[in-house]
C-alpha positions as CSV (number, residue, x, y, z in Angstrom):
1,X,12.0,-15.7,1.8
2,X,11.0,-16.7,5.4
3,X,8.6,-13.8,5.6
4,X,6.7,-15.0,2.5
5,X,6.0,-18.3,4.2
6,X,5.8,-20.1,0.9
7,X,3.7,-23.3,0.7
8,X,3.4,-25.9,-2.0
9,X,1.2,-24.6,-4.9
10,X,1.6,-20.9,-3.9
11,X,1.6,-18.3,-6.6
12,X,4.4,-15.7,-6.1
13,X,4.9,-12.5,-8.1
14,X,8.4,-10.9,-8.1
15,X,8.6,-7.3,-9.0
16,X,11.8,-6.5,-10.9
17,X,13.9,-9.7,-10.7
18,X,17.0,-7.8,-12.0
19,X,19.9,-10.2,-12.1
20,X,17.7,-13.0,-10.7
21,X,19.5,-13.5,-7.4
22,X,16.2,-13.7,-5.4
23,X,14.4,-15.3,-8.3
24,X,16.7,-18.4,-8.1
25,X,15.9,-18.8,-4.5
26,X,12.2,-18.5,-5.2
27,X,12.5,-21.0,-8.0
28,X,13.9,-23.6,-5.6
29,X,10.6,-23.6,-3.7
30,X,7.4,-25.4,-4.6
31,X,5.7,-22.2,-5.7
32,X,4.7,-21.0,-9.1
33,X,6.8,-17.9,-9.9
34,X,6.0,-15.0,-12.2
35,X,8.9,-12.5,-12.4
36,X,7.9,-9.2,-13.9
37,X,10.9,-7.3,-15.4
38,X,10.7,-4.0,-17.3
39,X,14.3,-3.9,-18.6
40,X,14.5,-5.9,-21.8
41,X,18.3,-5.9,-21.5
42,X,18.1,-8.2,-18.5
43,X,15.8,-10.8,-20.0
44,X,18.4,-12.9,-22.0
45,X,20.6,-13.6,-18.9
46,X,17.5,-14.2,-16.7
47,X,16.1,-16.7,-19.2
48,X,19.5,-18.5,-19.4
49,X,20.0,-18.7,-15.6
50,X,16.4,-19.8,-14.9
51,X,16.0,-22.2,-17.8
52,X,16.4,-25.3,-15.6
53,X,13.4,-24.3,-13.5
54,X,10.0,-25.2,-14.9
55,X,8.0,-23.3,-12.2
56,X,9.3,-19.8,-13.3
57,X,7.7,-17.5,-15.9
58,X,9.4,-14.3,-17.0
59,X,7.1,-11.5,-18.1
60,X,8.5,-8.5,-19.9
61,X,6.3,-5.7,-18.6
62,X,6.0,-2.6,-16.4
63,X,4.4,-3.8,-13.2
64,X,2.7,-0.4,-12.7
65,X,1.1,-0.6,-16.1
66,X,0.0,-4.3,-15.9
67,X,-3.2,-5.7,-14.4
68,X,-2.3,-7.6,-11.3
69,X,-5.3,-9.8,-11.9
70,X,-3.9,-10.8,-15.3
71,X,-0.5,-11.6,-13.7
72,X,-2.0,-13.8,-11.0
73,X,-5.0,-15.4,-12.6
74,X,-4.8,-18.6,-10.5
75,X,-4.5,-16.7,-7.2
76,X,-4.3,-16.2,-4.3
77,X,-0.8,-14.9,-4.5
78,X,2.2,-13.5,-2.6
79,X,4.2,-10.5,-3.9
80,X,7.9,-9.9,-3.3
81,X,10.5,-7.4,-4.7
82,X,13.4,-5.1,-4.1
83,X,11.6,-2.0,-5.3
84,X,13.0,0.9,-7.3
85,X,13.2,3.5,-4.5
86,X,11.5,6.2,-6.6
87,X,8.5,4.0,-7.3
88,X,7.8,2.6,-3.8
89,X,4.6,4.5,-3.0
90,X,3.1,3.9,-6.5
91,X,3.7,0.2,-6.2
92,X,2.3,0.0,-2.7
93,X,-0.8,1.9,-3.6
94,X,-1.3,-0.3,-6.7
95,X,-1.4,-3.3,-4.4
96,X,-3.9,-1.6,-2.2
97,X,-6.2,-0.7,-5.1
98,X,-6.1,-4.3,-6.0
99,X,-7.0,-5.3,-2.5
100,X,-10.0,-3.0,-2.5
101,X,-11.1,-4.5,-5.8
102,X,-10.7,-8.0,-4.4
103,X,-12.8,-7.2,-1.4
104,X,-15.6,-6.1,-3.7
105,X,-15.4,-8.9,-6.2
106,X,-14.7,-12.5,-5.1
107,X,-13.6,-13.4,-8.6
108,X,-10.6,-11.0,-8.2
109,X,-7.6,-13.1,-6.9
110,X,-6.5,-12.1,-3.4
111,X,-2.9,-11.0,-2.5
112,X,-2.2,-12.7,0.8
113,X,1.0,-10.8,1.6
114,X,3.7,-8.7,0.1
115,X,7.3,-8.6,1.3
116,X,9.0,-5.5,-0.1
117,X,12.4,-3.9,0.1
118,X,12.4,-0.1,0.2
119,X,14.5,2.8,1.6
120,X,14.6,2.9,5.3
121,X,13.1,6.3,5.5
122,X,10.0,5.2,3.7
123,X,9.7,2.0,5.8
124,X,9.8,4.1,8.9
125,X,6.9,6.2,7.6
126,X,4.9,3.0,6.7
127,X,5.1,1.5,10.2
128,X,5.0,4.8,12.2
129,X,2.2,5.2,14.8
130,X,0.5,8.5,15.8
131,X,2.5,10.9,17.8
132,X,5.7,10.0,15.9
133,X,7.3,12.7,13.7
134,X,7.5,10.2,10.8
135,X,3.8,9.4,11.0
136,X,1.8,10.8,8.0
137,X,-0.1,10.1,4.9
138,X,1.7,6.9,4.0
139,X,1.4,5.6,7.5
140,X,-2.4,6.1,7.6
141,X,-3.2,4.7,4.2
142,X,-0.9,1.6,4.6
143,X,-2.2,0.8,8.1
144,X,-5.8,1.0,7.1
145,X,-5.2,-1.5,4.3
146,X,-2.8,-4.0,5.9
147,X,-1.0,-5.2,8.9
148,X,2.5,-3.8,8.4
149,X,5.8,-4.9,10.0
150,X,9.4,-3.9,9.5
151,X,11.4,-7.2,9.1
152,X,15.0,-6.1,8.9
153,X,17.3,-3.2,8.0
154,X,19.7,-3.7,5.1
155,X,22.7,-1.4,5.1
156,X,23.6,0.4,1.8
157,X,26.9,-1.5,1.7
158,X,24.9,-4.7,1.0
159,X,24.0,-3.4,-2.5
160,X,25.9,-3.1,-5.7
161,X,26.0,-0.4,-6.9
162,X,25.9,1.1,-3.4
163,X,23.0,3.5,-2.9
164,X,23.2,6.6,-0.8
165,X,20.6,5.3,1.8
166,X,20.0,2.1,3.8
167,X,17.2,-0.3,2.9
168,X,14.5,-2.0,4.9
169,X,12.3,-5.0,4.3
170,X,8.6,-4.5,5.2
171,X,5.9,-7.2,5.3
172,X,2.3,-6.2,4.3
173,X,-0.6,-8.5,5.1
174,X,-3.7,-6.9,3.6
175,X,-6.9,-7.1,5.6
176,X,-9.7,-9.1,4.0
177,X,-12.1,-7.4,6.4
178,X,-10.6,-4.2,7.8
179,X,-11.8,-3.4,11.4
180,X,-11.6,0.3,10.6
181,X,-12.3,1.6,7.1
182,X,-13.8,4.8,5.7
183,X,-17.3,4.9,4.1
184,X,-15.9,7.1,1.4
185,X,-12.2,6.7,0.5
186,X,-12.0,10.0,-1.5
187,X,-13.2,12.0,1.5
188,X,-10.6,10.5,3.8
189,X,-7.8,11.0,1.2
190,X,-8.8,14.6,0.6
191,X,-8.8,15.7,4.3
192,X,-5.7,13.6,5.2
193,X,-3.6,15.1,2.4
194,X,-4.9,18.6,3.0
195,X,-4.1,18.5,6.7
196,X,-0.7,16.8,6.5
197,X,0.5,19.3,3.9
198,X,-0.1,21.8,6.7
199,X,1.0,19.5,9.5
200,X,2.3,22.3,11.8
201,X,-1.1,23.8,12.1
202,X,-3.9,22.8,14.4
203,X,-6.8,20.9,12.8
204,X,-9.3,23.6,13.4
205,X,-7.2,25.9,11.3
206,X,-6.6,23.5,8.3
207,X,-10.1,22.1,8.2
208,X,-11.8,25.5,8.3
209,X,-10.0,26.4,5.1
210,X,-11.0,23.3,3.2
211,X,-13.8,23.9,0.8
212,X,-16.8,21.6,1.1
213,X,-15.6,20.3,4.5
214,X,-16.3,23.4,6.6
215,X,-18.3,23.4,8.9
216,X,-19.1,19.6,8.9
217,X,-15.8,18.8,10.6
218,X,-17.0,20.5,13.8
219,X,-19.6,17.7,14.4
220,X,-16.8,15.0,14.9
221,X,-15.9,14.1,18.5
222,X,-12.3,15.3,18.4
223,X,-10.1,17.9,20.0
224,X,-9.4,20.1,17.0
225,X,-6.5,21.9,18.8
226,X,-4.5,18.8,18.0
227,X,-2.2,18.5,15.0
228,X,-2.5,15.9,12.2
229,X,0.2,13.5,13.5
230,X,-1.7,13.2,16.8
231,X,-4.8,11.4,15.3
232,X,-4.9,7.6,15.1
233,X,-6.1,5.9,11.9
234,X,-9.4,5.3,13.6
235,X,-9.9,9.0,14.4
236,X,-9.1,10.0,10.9
237,X,-11.8,7.5,9.6
238,X,-14.3,8.9,12.2
239,X,-13.6,12.4,11.0
240,X,-14.0,11.5,7.3
241,X,-17.2,9.5,7.9
242,X,-18.8,12.4,9.9
243,X,-17.9,14.8,7.1
244,X,-19.1,12.5,4.3
245,X,-22.4,11.7,6.1
246,X,-23.2,15.4,6.6
247,X,-22.3,16.2,3.0
248,X,-24.7,13.4,1.8
249,X,-27.5,14.8,3.9
250,X,-26.9,18.3,2.6
251,X,-27.0,17.0,-1.0
252,X,-30.2,15.1,-0.3
253,X,-31.9,18.2,1.0
254,X,-30.7,20.3,-1.9
255,X,-32.3,17.8,-4.3
256,X,-35.4,17.4,-2.3
257,X,-34.7,13.8,-1.4
258,X,-35.9,12.7,2.0
259,X,-33.3,11.2,4.3
260,X,-33.2,7.5,4.4
261,X,-33.9,6.1,7.9
């Protein structure tokens, strides 16, 4: 609740209110709450326990299948939730896709921050920095999109029923104007996923075997004897941009289009 920094008139989206424990605390604030719950069996009790609050709207829907713009509408918004552990990555990436859309279209409501509970193992990957053994695909994609911070660990014993792993609450503050960002997201995603799926190998080995990328990667100012976890997010972006720019020049030449200067 404190990490959300709720102000009067804020729009808050809760993912999966469940039994409504957090929802009731949210409802006691001056925010407008939309709680999105996929399980129809939970709705009657939720409606009953929240009936005295006129600032709460329950929406029976799958958050992953619902347009975030349609949920928010009024915007900007804040997002909170104790996420189903097997859906954490999908939900995070959905929020980031929305952030990219909002950067391109000012009519798309902005998500100011998200405070999400997830398993501790995933949280460590989200906030890990280069050189750390937990640093990887999720670290890079999350840190390019948002400022991330682990807020607190939550032992498994705090939950009912008790899960097999501990939890962690992570705060995401999406960048409206990222200081480092790829010119072509698909190129970055392709090389990052390819290299980290072979993370024990040196970059010169993995990149030389990636179709369409070799030999463009050799033009980047990097030591390719390093391994994937050694590169910062900025270095990954530099590598992806170099490759993409050279691919574009090759395509222009093949179509007889002069380079734009």
